[in-house]
C-alpha positions in Angstrom: -26.2 51.8 -33.9 -25.6 52.4 -30.5 -24.8 49.5 -28.4 -23.9 49.2 -24.7 -20.5 48.3 -23.6 -19.7 46.8 -20.6 -16.2 46.9 -19.1 -14.7 44.7 -16.4 -11.7 45.1 -14.2 -9.6 42.9 -12.3 -8.8 43.9 -9.0 -7.8 40.9 -7.1 -6.4 37.6 -7.8 -8.4 35.2 -6.3 -8.0 31.4 -5.3 -11.3 30.1 -5.1 -14.0 32.0 -2.8 -11.8 33.7 0.0 -14.0 36.0 1.6 -13.4 35.9 5.3 -10.1 35.0 7.7 -11.5 31.5 7.7 -11.4 31.1 4.2 -8.3 32.2 3.9 -6.9 30.3 6.9 -8.6 26.8 5.1 -6.9 27.6 2.1 -3.6 28.3 3.4 -3.9 25.1 5.3 -4.6 23.2 2.4 -1.8 24.2 0.3 0.9 23.6 3.6 -1.0 20.0 3.4 -0.7 19.6 -0.5 3.5 20.8 -0.3 3.9 18.2 2.5 2.4 15.0 0.6 4.3 16.0 -2.4 7.9 16.5 -0.6 7.0 13.2 1.2 6.8 11.8 -2.1 10.0 13.4 -3.4 12.1 12.6 -0.2 10.5 8.8 -0.2 11.8 8.6 -4.1 15.3 10.2 -3.2 15.6 7.5 -0.2 14.6 4.4 -2.5 17.5 5.7 -5.4 19.7 6.1 -2.5 19.0 2.6 -1.1 18.8 1.1 -4.7 22.6 2.9 -5.4 24.0 2.3 -2.5 25.6 -1.2 -3.8 26.0 -3.3 -0.6 28.2 -0.4 1.1 27.2 -0.5 4.9 27.3 3.5 5.5 25.2 4.8 2.3 22.9 2.0 3.2 22.4 3.3 6.7 22.1 6.8 5.2 19.4 5.6 2.6 17.2 4.1 5.7 17.5 6.9 7.6 16.6 9.4 4.8 13.3 6.9 4.0 12.4 6.6 7.7 12.4 10.3 8.2 10.4 10.4 4.8 7.4 8.1 6.2 7.5 10.1 9.7 7.2 13.0 7.8 4.1 11.6 6.0 2.6 10.5 9.5 2.8 14.1 10.7 1.1 15.5 7.6 -1.6 13.0 7.9 -2.0 13.7 11.6 -2.2 17.6 10.6 -4.8 16.4 8.1 -6.7 14.6 10.7 -6.9 17.3 13.4 -8.0 19.7 10.8 -10.7 17.7 9.6 -11.9 16.7 13.4 -11.7 20.6 14.1 -13.5 21.7 11.2 -16.3 18.8 12.2 -16.5 19.9 15.9 -16.8 23.5 15.7 -19.0 23.5 12.6 -18.8 26.9 12.2 -21.1 28.9 10.2 -20.6 32.1 7.7 -22.3 35.2 8.8 -23.5 37.6 5.9 -22.5 41.3 5.5 -25.9 42.2 7.3 -24.7 40.3 10.5 -26.9 37.4 10.0 -26.2 33.8 10.7 -26.3 31.3 7.4 -27.9 28.1 8.4 -26.7 25.6 6.0 -29.9 23.8 4.4 -31.9 26.6 6.3 -34.5 28.7 4.6 
């Protein structure tokens, strides 16, 4: 009637597989880009609502257009940052290193 009992302890909270500093930086960049796109959508909606509710008021219309323009510029900056990240990742072609100091070659033996 004796059974083996296994206990599991959680020492850390993980978001995916973060084993190296490069993984942590990639995760941080992805989070920041996601937040940037989300904020862009929110500001576009707010600017659109301001424009619709301006009711022909010249000053309110100008403020709404400025808000929409700034949201579009922010979106372009976020897309530019994503493009730069993608290009750098492709150009550098970083390969992870194991605990034994050996390089891991993707698709290698």
